C-alpha positions as CSV (number, residue, x, y, z in Angstrom):
1,M,5.3,-50.7,61.4
2,S,5.3,-47.0,59.3
3,S,5.6,-43.8,61.8
4,R,4.5,-42.0,58.3
5,I,0.7,-39.8,59.9
6,P,-1.5,-40.1,57.5
7,M,-2.3,-36.6,55.7
8,A,-5.7,-35.3,56.7
9,Y,-7.7,-34.3,53.6
10,N,-11.1,-33.4,54.0
11,P,-14.2,-35.2,52.3
12,K,-14.2,-33.0,48.5
13,V,-10.5,-34.0,47.8
14,L,-11.1,-37.6,49.0
15,E,-14.2,-37.9,46.7
16,L,-12.1,-36.1,43.7
17,F,-9.4,-38.2,43.9
18,R,-11.3,-41.2,44.0
19,N,-13.8,-40.2,41.2
20,P,-11.6,-37.2,39.6
21,K,-13.9,-35.0,36.9
22,N,-11.9,-34.3,33.4
23,L,-9.4,-37.3,33.8
24,G,-7.3,-38.1,31.0
25,K,-5.3,-36.8,27.8
26,M,-7.2,-34.6,25.7
27,E,-7.2,-35.6,21.6
28,N,-6.4,-32.5,19.5
29,P,-6.0,-30.1,22.3
30,D,-6.1,-25.9,21.6
31,A,-3.7,-25.5,24.1
32,E,-1.6,-27.7,26.4
33,A,0.8,-27.2,29.0
34,L,3.0,-29.7,32.0
35,A,3.9,-28.2,35.5
36,G,5.8,-30.1,38.2
37,S,8.6,-33.0,37.7
38,V,8.2,-36.8,37.5
39,A,11.2,-36.8,40.1
40,C,9.1,-35.7,43.1
41,G,6.0,-36.8,41.9
42,D,3.6,-34.1,41.5
43,M,3.1,-33.1,37.8
44,I,-0.1,-31.5,36.2
45,A,-0.8,-31.7,32.5
46,I,-3.4,-29.4,31.1
47,Y,-5.4,-29.5,28.2
48,L,-7.6,-27.2,26.4
49,K,-10.7,-26.8,23.9
50,I,-10.9,-23.3,23.2
51,D,-13.5,-21.4,21.1
52,A,-11.4,-19.4,18.9
53,K,-14.1,-16.7,18.3
54,T,-15.2,-15.9,21.8
55,R,-11.3,-17.5,23.3
56,T,-13.7,-19.5,25.7
57,V,-12.9,-22.8,27.1
58,T,-15.1,-25.9,26.1
59,A,-13.5,-28.4,27.8
60,A,-10.7,-29.0,30.2
61,S,-8.9,-32.6,31.1
62,F,-5.6,-33.2,32.6
63,E,-3.4,-36.0,33.7
64,S,-1.5,-35.8,36.8
65,Y,1.4,-37.6,38.4
66,G,1.3,-37.4,42.1
67,C,-1.0,-37.3,45.7
68,A,-4.6,-36.9,46.3
69,A,-4.1,-33.2,46.4
70,N,-2.8,-33.4,43.4
71,I,-5.3,-35.2,41.6
72,A,-7.8,-33.2,43.3
73,A,-6.5,-29.7,42.5
74,S,-6.3,-30.3,39.0
75,S,-10.1,-31.7,38.6
76,V,-11.4,-28.8,40.4
77,L,-9.7,-26.5,38.3
78,T,-10.9,-28.1,35.2
79,E,-14.3,-28.1,36.2
80,M,-14.1,-24.1,37.7
81,I,-12.2,-22.7,33.6
82,K,-15.1,-24.2,32.1
83,G,-17.6,-22.2,30.2
84,K,-15.1,-19.1,30.8
85,K,-13.4,-16.6,28.5
86,L,-9.4,-17.3,28.8
87,E,-9.2,-14.0,31.1
88,E,-11.5,-14.9,33.3
89,A,-9.7,-18.2,33.3
90,F,-6.0,-17.2,33.6
91,Q,-7.6,-15.1,36.8
92,V,-8.2,-18.4,38.6
93,N,-5.3,-19.1,41.7
94,W,-4.2,-21.4,43.7
95,K,-6.3,-20.0,46.8
96,M,-9.2,-19.9,44.8
97,I,-8.6,-24.1,44.2
98,S,-8.2,-24.5,47.9
99,D,-11.0,-22.4,48.8
100,E,-13.3,-24.6,46.0
101,L,-11.8,-27.7,47.6
102,G,-12.9,-27.0,51.2
103,G,-8.8,-26.2,52.3
104,L,-5.7,-27.6,51.5
105,P,-3.2,-28.6,54.1
106,S,-0.4,-25.8,54.5
107,V,1.9,-28.8,52.6
108,K,-0.5,-29.7,50.1
109,F,-0.5,-25.5,48.9
110,H,2.2,-26.8,45.8
111,C,-0.6,-28.9,44.0
112,G,-2.7,-25.9,43.9
113,I,0.0,-23.9,42.5
114,L,1.4,-26.3,40.0
115,A,-2.5,-26.4,38.3
116,V,-2.5,-22.8,38.1
117,G,0.8,-22.7,36.7
118,A,0.1,-25.5,34.3
119,L,-3.1,-23.7,33.1
120,R,-1.6,-20.1,32.8
121,R,1.2,-21.6,30.4
122,A,-1.4,-23.5,28.4
123,I,-3.3,-20.1,27.9
124,R,0.0,-18.5,27.0
125,N,1.0,-20.8,25.1
126,Y,-2.4,-20.7,23.0
127,L,-1.7,-16.7,22.8
128,K,1.5,-16.9,22.1
129,D,1.2,-16.5,18.1
130,Q,-2.1,-13.8,18.3
131,E,-1.5,-10.2,19.1
132,R,-0.9,-10.2,22.7
133,S,-4.4,-9.3,24.3
134,A,-4.0,-6.3,26.6
135,W,-5.2,-8.6,29.5
136,L,-2.4,-10.8,29.6
137,P,0.5,-9.8,31.6
138,E,4.3,-9.8,30.1
139,N,5.7,-11.2,32.4
140,L,5.1,-13.9,34.7
141,T,2.5,-13.7,37.4
142,P,3.8,-14.0,41.0
143,D,1.8,-17.4,40.5
144,E,3.8,-18.3,37.9
145,K,6.6,-17.6,39.2
146,H,6.0,-19.6,42.3
147,A,5.5,-22.8,40.0
148,V,8.6,-22.4,38.8
149,E,10.2,-21.7,41.6
150,E,8.4,-25.1,42.9
151,E,9.9,-27.0,39.7
152,K,13.3,-25.4,40.4
153,L,13.2,-26.4,43.7
154,I,12.2,-30.2,42.7
155,E,15.0,-30.2,40.7
156,I,17.8,-29.2,43.5
157,L,16.5,-31.6,46.1
158,T,16.8,-34.5,43.1
159,Q,20.3,-34.0,42.2
160,R,21.0,-33.5,46.1
161,T,19.5,-36.9,46.7
162,A,21.0,-38.5,43.6
163,R,24.2,-37.2,45.0
164,Y,23.5,-38.6,48.7
165,E,22.6,-41.7,47.2
166,A,25.6,-41.7,45.3
167,A,27.8,-41.3,48.0
168,K,25.7,-43.5,49.8
169,K,26.5,-46.5,48.1
170,K,30.2,-45.6,47.5
171,E,30.3,-46.1,51.1
172,E,28.5,-49.2,51.0
173,E,30.6,-50.3,48.8
174,K,34.4,-49.8,50.4
175,E,32.8,-51.9,53.4
């Protein structure tokens, strides 16, 4: 019998987990980016179609490898940014995603952080060969730094787990 306690997700998170909107890889996106790590299971790919003249997000989709909160956060993010100018889309933050979902458990805030990290990377990727817009910060924003920190933490924990497993195997082989 499992001693794990099920995560208490609200109905909106569960609905978007079961029936995500805009799920799937987009063919020929104008911008795309990844955030997260396959090692921990939370990874988000964001794909954007952008009207070049108006710099408006005309379509957004995602691929998510992760939990219910990860899928719901990515789904709601794609809905939140459709029809927005890049500057407005760039302003979306993890708290706005959590609020739109009706709240996330604190241990799942990182799902919103990763979704925002992927979105902002995609926007930066789209704009990288263009004259820098005045609204686009030169340096990473705190939300972007937070996503990078999450990814680094995942890498460190994955490496530690691998070392632990190797040591455990070595001990078992001695027995």
